[in-house]
C-alpha positions in Angstrom: -35.8 47.9 0.7 -34.1 45.7 3.5 -33.7 41.9 3.1 -32.5 39.5 6.0 -32.2 35.8 6.7 -30.7 33.8 9.4 -27.2 33.0 8.8 -26.9 35.7 6.0 -25.9 39.4 6.0 -28.7 41.8 5.8 -28.8 43.8 2.5 -30.6 47.0 1.6 -31.0 49.2 -1.5 -32.7 52.4 -2.4 -34.8 52.7 -5.6 -35.9 56.2 -6.8 -38.9 56.1 -9.1 -39.8 59.2 -11.0 -43.1 59.6 -12.5 -42.7 60.9 -16.1 -45.1 62.8 -18.3 -45.0 62.1 -22.1 -43.5 65.0 -24.0 -43.1 66.1 -27.6 -40.9 68.5 -29.7 -42.4 70.9 -32.2 -41.7 71.2 -35.1 -39.5 68.1 -35.2 -36.9 66.1 -33.4 -34.7 66.1 -36.5 -34.1 69.1 -38.7 -31.8 69.9 -41.6 -30.4 73.4 -41.0 -28.8 73.6 -44.4 -25.6 75.3 -45.2 -23.9 77.9 -43.0 -20.6 79.7 -43.7 -18.0 78.8 -41.2 -17.8 81.5 -38.5 -21.5 82.3 -38.6 -24.1 81.1 -36.0 -26.8 78.6 -36.9 -29.9 78.3 -34.8 -32.8 76.0 -34.3 -36.0 77.1 -32.4 -38.4 74.5 -31.0 -41.2 74.0 -28.5 -40.9 71.5 -25.6 -44.3 70.6 -24.1 -46.2 67.7 -22.5 -49.0 65.6 -23.9 -51.5 67.9 -22.3 -50.1 70.8 -24.4 -48.5 72.4 -21.3 -45.2 74.0 -22.0 -42.2 72.9 -20.1 -39.8 75.5 -18.7 -36.5 75.2 -17.1 -35.4 72.2 -19.1 -31.8 71.2 -19.3 -29.8 69.8 -22.3 -26.7 67.9 -23.1 -25.0 66.8 -26.3 -24.9 63.2 -27.2 -22.8 63.6 -30.4 -19.3 65.0 -30.8 -19.0 68.7 -30.7 -17.4 68.9 -34.2 -16.0 72.2 -33.1 -19.4 73.8 -32.6 -19.9 76.1 -29.7 -23.5 75.4 -28.5 -25.8 77.5 -26.4 -29.4 76.9 -25.4 -31.7 79.8 -24.9 -34.9 79.3 -22.7 -37.5 81.8 -23.6 -39.6 80.9 -20.6 -42.6 79.9 -22.5 -41.7 76.4 -23.6 -39.8 77.8 -26.5 -36.1 77.1 -26.8 -33.4 78.1 -29.3 -30.2 76.2 -29.7 -27.3 78.4 -31.0 -24.3 76.8 -32.7 -21.3 78.9 -33.3 -19.3 77.5 -36.3 -16.1 79.5 -35.8 -14.2 76.4 -34.7 -15.9 73.9 -37.0 -13.9 72.7 -39.9 -15.3 72.6 -43.3 -16.0 69.0 -44.3 -17.0 67.3 -47.4 -20.4 66.2 -45.9 -22.8 67.8 -43.4 -22.4 67.3 -39.6 -25.2 65.8 -37.4 -25.3 67.5 -34.1 -27.4 65.5 -31.5 -28.5 66.7 -28.0 -31.0 65.8 -25.3 -33.5 68.1 -23.7 -35.2 67.1 -20.4 -37.1 68.3 -17.3 -37.8 66.4 -14.1 -41.0 64.5 -14.3 -41.1 64.9 -18.1 -39.9 62.6 -20.9 -36.5 63.4 -22.3 -36.4 64.3 -26.0 -33.5 63.7 -28.4 -33.0 66.3 -31.1 -30.8 65.7 -34.2 -29.7 68.7 -36.4 -27.9 68.4 -39.8 -25.5 71.3 -40.6 -23.4 71.8 -43.7 -20.5 74.1 -42.7 -19.3 75.8 -45.9 -16.0 77.6 -46.6 -15.5 81.2 -45.5 -15.4 83.8 -48.3 -12.3 85.8 -48.5 -10.8 88.8 -50.3 -7.3 90.0 -51.0 -7.4 93.7 -50.3 -5.1 96.7 -50.3 -2.9 95.1 -53.0 0.2 97.1 -53.9 3.2 96.2 -56.0 6.1 97.6 -57.9 5.9 98.6 -61.6 8.1 99.0 -63.4 11.0 97.0 -62.1 14.4 97.5 -63.7 15.5 94.1 -64.9 19.2 94.9 -64.6 18.8 95.4 -60.8 17.7 91.9 -60.3 14.9 92.8 -57.8 12.0 90.6 -56.9 8.4 91.8 -57.3 7.2 92.7 -53.8 3.4 92.5 -53.3 1.7 93.8 -50.1 -1.9 92.7 -49.3 -4.4 92.3 -46.6 -6.3 89.0 -46.5 -9.8 89.6 -45.3 -12.5 87.3 -43.9 -15.3 89.0 -45.7 -17.9 87.0 -43.8 -16.8 88.2 -40.4 -14.7 91.2 -41.6 -11.7 89.9 -39.8 -8.1 89.3 -40.8 -7.2 85.8 -41.8 -4.2 84.8 -39.9 -1.6 82.2 -40.3 -1.1 82.1 -44.0 2.1 80.5 -45.2 3.8 80.2 -48.5 2.0 77.0 -49.1 -1.3 78.8 -48.9 -0.3 81.0 -51.8 -0.5 80.1 -55.5 1.0 82.4 -58.1 0.3 81.7 -61.8 1.2 83.3 -65.1 -2.2 84.6 -66.1 -1.3 84.4 -69.8 -0.4 80.7 -69.8 -2.2 79.6 -66.7 0.9 77.8 -65.6 2.4 78.1 -62.1 5.0 80.8 -61.8 8.3 79.1 -62.3 11.5 81.0 -62.5 13.7 78.2 -61.5 14.5 79.4 -57.9 12.2 80.0 -55.0 9.4 81.3 -57.3 7.5 83.0 -54.5 7.6 83.3 -50.7 5.2 84.8 -48.1 6.2 86.9 -45.1 3.8 87.4 -42.2 5.6 90.1 -40.2 2.9 91.3 -37.8 0.4 88.4 -37.8 -2.4 90.9 -38.4 -3.7 89.8 -41.7 -1.2 91.9 -43.7 1.3 89.9 -45.7 4.3 90.5 -48.0 4.6 88.3 -51.0 8.0 88.2 -52.7 7.8 86.9 -56.3 10.9 86.0 -58.1 11.8 87.7 -61.4 15.0 85.7 -61.9 15.8 85.0 -65.5 12.7 86.7 -66.9 12.8 88.6 -70.1 11.8 92.2 -70.1 8.1 92.8 -70.8 4.7 93.0 -69.3 3.5 90.2 -66.9 0.1 89.6 -65.5 0.0 87.4 -62.4 -2.9 85.6 -60.9 -2.5 85.3 -57.1 -4.7 82.8 -55.1 -4.6 82.8 -51.3 -6.4 80.5 -48.9 -6.2 79.1 -45.4 -7.5 75.7 -46.3 -9.8 74.1 -45.7 -12.0 76.7 -43.9 -11.3 79.7 -46.1 -12.1 80.1 -49.7 -9.5 81.2 -52.2 -9.0 84.9 -52.4 -8.1 85.9 -56.0 -6.2 89.0 -57.2 -4.6 90.0 -60.4 -1.7 92.3 -60.9 0.3 93.4 -63.9 3.8 94.8 -63.9 6.4 95.8 -66.3 9.9 94.3 -66.1 11.8 97.1 -67.7 14.7 96.3 -70.0 17.8 98.5 -70.0 17.3 102.0 -71.3 19.1 102.5 -74.6 20.2 105.3 -76.9 20.9 105.3 -80.7 24.0 107.1 -81.7 24.0 108.0 -85.4 27.5 107.5 -86.9 26.8 108.3 -90.5 24.0 109.0 -93.0 24.7 108.6 -96.7 22.7 108.6 -99.8 23.7 106.9 -103.0 26.1 109.7 -103.9 27.8 110.8 -100.8 27.8 111.0 -97.0 25.3 113.6 -95.8 26.1 116.3 -93.2 23.3 117.3 -90.8 22.4 121.0 -90.9 20.7 123.4 -88.5 19.5 122.4 -85.0 19.2 118.6 -84.5 19.5 116.2 -87.4 18.4 117.7 -90.7 19.4 116.0 -94.0 18.7 116.7 -97.6 18.7 114.1 -100.4 17.3 113.4 -103.8 13.8 112.2 -104.4 14.0 108.5 -105.2 17.2 108.0 -103.3 17.7 105.4 -100.5 19.7 106.2 -97.5 22.5 104.1 -95.9 22.7 104.5 -92.2 25.2 103.3 -89.6 24.7 103.7 -85.9 25.5 102.0 -82.6 23.4 101.6 -79.5 24.4 102.4 -75.9 23.1 100.7 -72.8 22.3 103.7 -70.6 22.0 101.6 -67.5 25.5 100.2 -67.6 27.2 102.4 -70.2 28.2 99.5 -72.5 27.8 99.1 -76.2 24.9 96.8 -77.2 25.9 94.0 -79.5 23.9 91.4 -81.4 21.2 91.5 -84.0 18.0 93.3 -83.0 14.6 91.6 -83.1 13.0 94.2 -85.2 13.8 97.5 -86.9 10.8 99.8 -87.5 11.2 102.8 -89.8 8.3 105.2 -90.2 7.8 108.6 -91.8 5.5 111.5 -91.4 5.1 114.1 -94.2 5.3 117.4 -92.3 3.2 119.1 -94.9 0.4 116.7 -95.7 0.7 114.9 -92.3 0.5 111.5 -94.1 2.3 108.7 -92.3 3.6 105.3 -93.3 6.3 102.7 -93.1 9.6 102.5 -94.9 11.3 99.2 -95.8 14.8 98.6 -94.4 17.8 96.2 -94.6 19.5 96.7 -91.3 21.9 94.1 -89.8 24.4 94.0 -87.0 28.0 94.4 -87.9 30.3 92.6 -85.5 33.6 94.4 -84.7 34.6 93.0 -81.4 33.0 91.0 -78.5 32.1 94.3 -76.8 31.4 96.5 -79.8 29.5 96.5 -83.0 27.3 98.7 -85.2 24.1 98.5 -87.1 24.1 99.3 -90.8 21.7 99.1 -93.7 19.5 100.9 -96.1 16.2 102.6 -95.4 14.2 102.7 -98.7 13.2 106.3 -98.7 12.8 105.9 -102.5 9.2 104.8 -101.6 8.4 108.4 -100.8 6.9 109.7 -104.0 6.7 113.5 -103.4 9.4 116.1 -102.6 9.0 117.9 -99.4 9.8 117.7 -95.7 9.6 114.4 -93.7 10.2 113.3 -90.1 11.9 109.9 -90.1 11.7 107.7 -87.0 14.0 104.7 -86.5 13.0 102.4 -83.7 15.1 99.4 -82.7 13.4 96.5 -80.8 15.7 94.1 -78.9 14.9 91.6 -76.2 15.6 92.9 -72.7 16.2 96.4 -73.9 13.8 99.2 -74.0 12.8 100.3 -77.5 14.8 103.3 -78.6 13.9 105.7 -81.3 16.1 108.1 -83.3 14.4 110.8 -85.3 15.7 113.1 -88.0 14.3 115.5 -90.5 14.7 114.6 -94.2 14.2 117.0 -97.1 13.6 115.4 -100.4 14.4 117.5 -103.4 13.9 116.9 -107.1 16.8 116.3 -109.4 17.3 117.7 -112.9 19.6 117.4 -115.9 21.7 120.5 -116.7 23.3 121.3 -120.1 27.0 121.6 -119.8 27.7 121.8 -123.5 26.2 121.0 -126.9 28.5 120.7 -129.9 28.8 119.1 -133.3 31.9 118.3 -135.4 32.4 122.0 -136.1 32.3 123.4 -132.6 30.2 124.5 -129.7 26.5 125.3 -130.4 25.2 128.4 -128.7 21.5 129.0 -128.0 20.0 132.1 -129.5 16.7 133.9 -129.3 14.1 134.0 -126.6 13.6 130.3 -127.0 17.3 129.4 -126.7 17.4 127.6 -130.0 20.5 125.6 -130.9 21.3 125.5 -134.6 23.1 122.6 -136.2 23.6 121.4 -139.7 21.7 118.5 -141.2 23.4 115.2 -141.6 25.6 115.7 -138.6 25.2 114.4 -135.1 25.3 116.5 -132.0 27.5 115.9 -129.0 26.0 116.6 -125.6 27.5 116.9 -122.1 25.2 117.3 -119.1 25.2 116.8 -115.4 22.5 115.9 -112.9 22.0 118.0 -109.8 19.4 118.8 -107.2 16.8 121.3 -108.5 17.3 123.8 -105.6 20.9 124.5 -104.7 22.4 122.8 -107.9 25.5 122.0 -105.9 24.7 118.3 -105.2 25.5 115.9 -108.0 24.1 112.5 -109.0 27.2 110.9 -110.4 26.9 107.3 -111.4 26.3 105.2 -114.5 22.8 105.4 -115.8 20.6 102.3 -116.4 19.3 103.7 -119.7 18.9 106.8 -121.7 16.0 107.9 -123.9 16.1 110.6 -126.5 12.8 111.7 -127.8 12.2 114.3 -130.5 9.3 116.2 -131.9 9.3 118.2 -135.1 7.4 121.3 -134.1 6.7 122.1 -137.7 5.1 118.8 -138.7 4.3 117.2 -135.4 6.3 114.1 -136.3 7.9 112.5 -133.3 10.1 109.5 -132.4 13.2 108.5 -130.6 16.9 109.0 -131.5 19.8 106.7 -131.0 22.6 107.8 -128.7 26.0 106.8 -127.4 25.8 108.4 -124.0 27.8 107.3 -121.1 29.0 108.5 -117.6 32.3 110.2 -117.5 33.7 109.6 -114.0 36.5 112.3 -114.0 34.0 115.1 -114.6 30.9 113.5 -113.1 29.1 114.3 -116.3 27.3 112.4 -119.0 28.8 112.6 -122.4 28.0 111.2 -125.8 26.4 111.7 -129.2 22.8 112.1 -130.2 22.3 110.7 -133.7 20.5 113.7 -135.3 22.1 113.0 -138.7 18.9 111.4 -139.9 16.7 114.3 -139.1 15.4 116.6 -141.9 15.8 120.3 -141.8 13.3 121.9 -139.4 12.6 122.9 -135.9 12.7 120.2 -133.1 12.2 119.9 -129.4 14.6 117.4 -128.0 13.9 115.6 -124.7 16.8 113.8 -123.1 15.8 111.6 -120.1 17.9 109.2 -118.0 16.9 106.3 -115.8 19.2 105.9 -112.8 18.1 103.5 -110.0 14.9 104.9 -108.5 15.8 108.6 -109.0 13.0 110.9 -110.2 15.0 113.1 -112.6 13.6 116.0 -114.5 14.5 115.5 -118.2 16.7 117.9 -120.2 14.6 119.6 -122.9 16.1 122.0 -125.5 15.1 123.4 -128.9 17.1 122.4 -132.0 16.9 123.8 -135.5 18.4 121.6 -138.2 19.6 123.7 -141.1 20.8 122.7 -144.6 24.5 122.4 -145.1 26.4 124.7 -147.5 28.0 123.4 -150.7 31.2 124.7 -152.2 31.9 123.8 -155.8 35.5 122.7 -156.0 35.6 122.5 -159.8 33.7 121.6 -162.9 35.6 120.1 -165.8 35.2 118.4 -169.1 37.8 116.3 -170.9 39.5 119.4 -172.0 40.0 121.1 -168.7 38.4 123.1 -165.9 35.5 125.3 -166.6 35.2 128.7 -165.2 31.9 130.7 -164.6 31.6 133.9 -166.5 29.2 136.6 -167.5 25.8 137.4 -166.1 24.5 134.4 -164.3 28.0 132.9 -163.9 27.5 130.4 -166.7 30.0 127.5 -167.0 30.5 126.9 -170.7 31.2 123.5 -172.2 31.2 122.0 -175.6 28.2 120.0 -176.8 28.4 116.2 -176.8 30.8 115.9 -173.8 30.0 115.1 -170.2 31.2 117.3 -167.3 32.8 116.2 -164.1 31.8 117.9 -160.9 33.6 118.0 -157.5 32.2 119.8 -154.5 32.1 119.5 -150.7 29.5 120.1 -148.1 30.2 122.4 -145.1 28.6 123.0 -141.8 26.2 125.9 -142.2 27.2 127.2 -138.8 30.9 126.7 -138.6 31.9 126.2 -142.3 33.9 123.1 -141.7 33.7 120.3 -144.3 31.4 117.6 -143.2 30.9 114.1 -144.6 27.5 112.6 -145.2 28.2 108.9 -145.0 25.8 106.0 -145.1 22.4 106.6 -146.8 23.7 109.2 -149.2 21.6 109.8 -152.4 22.1 112.4 -155.1 19.3 113.8 -157.3 20.5 115.8 -160.3 18.0 117.7 -162.4 18.1 120.3 -165.2 16.0 123.0 -166.7 16.6 124.3 -170.2 16.4 128.0 -169.8 15.7 128.5 -173.5 12.9 125.9 -173.9 12.0 125.6 -170.2 12.1 121.8 -170.5 13.2 119.9 -167.4 14.5 116.4 -166.6 17.0 114.4 -164.7 20.6 113.8 -165.4 22.3 110.4 -165.0 25.3 110.8 -162.8 28.1 108.9 -161.0 28.4 111.2 -158.0 29.8 109.6 -154.8 31.4 110.8 -151.6 35.1 110.1 -151.2 37.0 111.5 -148.2 35.9 115.0 -147.6 34.4 115.7 -151.1 31.8 114.6 -153.6 32.7 114.0 -157.2 31.5 112.3 -160.3 30.3 112.7 -163.9 27.1 114.3 -165.1 26.0 112.8 -168.3 25.0 115.8 -170.5 26.5 114.5 -173.7 23.1 114.2 -175.3 22.0 117.8 -174.4 21.5 120.2 -177.2 23.3 123.4 -177.2 21.7 126.1 -175.0 21.5 127.5 -171.5 20.7 125.2 -168.6 20.4 125.4 -164.8 21.7 122.2 -163.1 20.3 121.4 -159.6 21.9 118.9 -157.3 20.0 117.7 -154.2 21.9 115.7 -151.6 19.8 113.4 -149.4 20.7 111.2 -146.4 18.1 108.6 -145.5 15.4 110.6 -147.1 16.4 113.8 -145.4 17.5 116.7 -147.6 21.1 117.6 -146.6 21.5 120.4 -149.1 20.5 121.5 -152.5 22.5 123.8 -154.9 22.6 124.7 -158.5 24.8 126.2 -161.2 24.2 127.6 -164.7 25.7 125.7 -167.7 25.9 126.9 -171.3 26.4 124.2 -173.9 28.0 125.4 -177.1 28.7 123.8 -180.5 32.0 122.0 -181.0 34.6 123.2 -183.6 35.6 121.0 -186.6 39.0 120.9 -188.3 39.4 119.4 -191.9 42.2 117.0 -192.0 42.0 116.3 -195.7 39.8 116.3 -198.8 40.7 113.9 -201.6 39.4 112.3 -204.8 40.6 109.1 -206.4 43.5 111.0 -207.9 44.9 112.4 -204.7 44.5 115.0 -202.0 42.9 118.3 -202.8 44.3 121.6 -201.7 42.3 124.8 -201.2 43.4 127.8 -203.3 42.4 131.3 -204.2 39.9 133.6 -202.7 37.4 131.5 -200.6 39.8 128.6 -200.3 38.1 126.5 -203.0 39.0 122.8 -203.3 38.9 121.7 -207.0 37.9 118.3 -208.2 36.9 116.6 -211.4 33.3 116.2 -212.3 31.7 112.9 -212.0 33.9 111.6 -209.2 33.3 111.4 -205.4 35.5 113.1 -202.9 36.7 111.6 -199.5 36.5 113.9 -196.5 38.5 113.4 -193.2 38.0 115.8 -190.3 37.9 115.9 -186.5 35.8 117.8 -183.9 37.5 119.9 -181.2 36.4 121.5 -178.0 35.3 125.0 -178.6 37.0 126.2 -175.4 40.1 124.1 -175.1 40.6 123.0 -178.7 41.2 119.4 -177.8 39.9 116.7 -180.1 36.6 115.3 -178.9 34.7 112.2 -180.0 31.0 112.2 -180.5 30.3 108.5 -179.9 27.0 106.7 -180.1 24.0 108.4 -181.8 26.1 110.4 -184.2 24.3 111.5 -187.4 25.8 113.5 -190.4 23.7 115.8 -192.5 25.5 116.9 -195.8 23.9 119.7 -197.8 25.1 121.9 -200.7 24.3 125.2 -202.3 25.3 126.0 -205.9 26.8 129.4 -205.6 26.1 130.1 -209.3 22.5 129.0 -209.4 21.7 129.1 -205.8 20.2 125.7 -205.9 20.5 123.5 -202.8 20.2 119.9 -201.8 21.6 117.1 -199.7 24.5 114.8 -200.5 24.6 111.1 -199.9 27.6 110.2 -197.7 29.3 107.4 -195.9 30.8 109.5 -193.1 31.5 107.7 -189.8 33.6 108.3 -186.7 36.6 106.3 -186.3 39.1 106.9 -183.5 39.6 110.6 -183.1 38.4 111.6 -186.6 35.5 111.4 -189.0 35.8 110.2 -192.6 33.8 109.0 -195.5 32.8 109.6 -199.1 30.6 112.4 -200.3 
């Protein structure tokens, strides 16, 4: 188009006018392609045609929005169908979807604007080929070194460019970030090929198992890769060195190969040991965190725990020992055991010391049994000890193991129990004792109070309670026999009586008492014994002529080493008697003995016969006294012991019977009298 006018410059312009045909996009000019993982392609296929449904080919396109990192490519299928390809490898992950807008046009046709919504999501990753060190010796101070390959699992490609900041290490147990107080962790990327080295600090950590949670991500386009690893930070190796093993009685010496000890059932053990650090050769000091004592019965295979009282004994800053009891007294059966001692201490590996322990029974062994007379010796197939009644027995015993008998339990007992059973009657009970431990001989000595036992056969059981020992009792058979009695003398007021004749009769005059002295002697040894408290005498008689019986009042008592007293027989008639004396102590018969006694009439001696005119004198054959008729006579006489001749008095209960016989007429009768006893004579009127 040209334009001109006078006095003006001519101007011209060119106008191109294109005739356009209306077009449309199928299925839509706007489309939400949804989510796509970064790195993958996303496509949109559409038809570009005119309003007469003729497809348009050879169209061109151009973006009208920012690229956002997409790599676009349009594919023309030659039939009006087009596919737009968007490569998301360079697109960053964003919080909201991208809107990618482009135009498509062809000459002579209407241009169409297409809008696509695309949500680029994070790439999935995986930590692969994970290797690490376990265990790590704590004393070396090494870090944990972890090797891994970080894989883009969407594209199966290495993820490059990770730095320490892209790594997160957590303690899986607590969930807290790994924090040792220094660098904590650092990442090395030596070859930039997706293989990484992660150094994790172990500085200041205690020995033990650790589980780490490792997160790796190249944010924002790569998801976290998660891996777990566990490793053991090893404490120093240790060794228990046993210094001594003692039971309650003595230090034990190991026997055979290894450590083999023998002790009493019921005994605890006292152990002392030290612990060596095998990594640096030093002695370990300080209290342990835990001491674990276990046992295994090597016969029954039963297992269990044993209490202990271990503690650390400081000796110097660089040396100390561990000492305490293990309560093997909880083991209830003799036999063979394996004992394991495990010491747990922070930053040291647990160490166990094992030894074999044989538990043996203990028993009481008789050393001697005596009474006041001497040593009792067992006799017969039942090893019966014989001892006299009314005496105590003295016992001495020791306590040894039941196998070798060469190991002693030698300490004061907590208590003693003496039990008896009368095997004849079944009676049983306990006896008092005065037992005690005798340190110089390592034996137990004392008396068993058997003086109250009656004669008979007994089983005696002596048991002792010492700490937790299980000690077999000492059992023996004891026969209690009566004591012997020796008569020292029998006297009456006139003197000592002597036995004579058949039956060894002691003769005494009627109307007088007798005094008896005797002692009791041990039936085994013959020594004189005393009865003591609880003594009781029973004196009885039997008249051998009339067979009448009864008891005799007496004043018997024990004094020193003999018994003596008076038997009241003054009222006995003349005749022959057996006197029986039974000695009791606390209702137990100590002894019983008897002797024969003959009571004879007393003699009489006339002192004077007189009438009122004076004393009469016997004359002539027959020694007749002459007196005047019709007058009374006065008679004075005394009675004398038939054996000794001494004057005796009759005393209470005296009765005189006066009779006569006329020698000329042989008539008889009684005479009234006033006779009575006065002093040492009898007198009165007939």
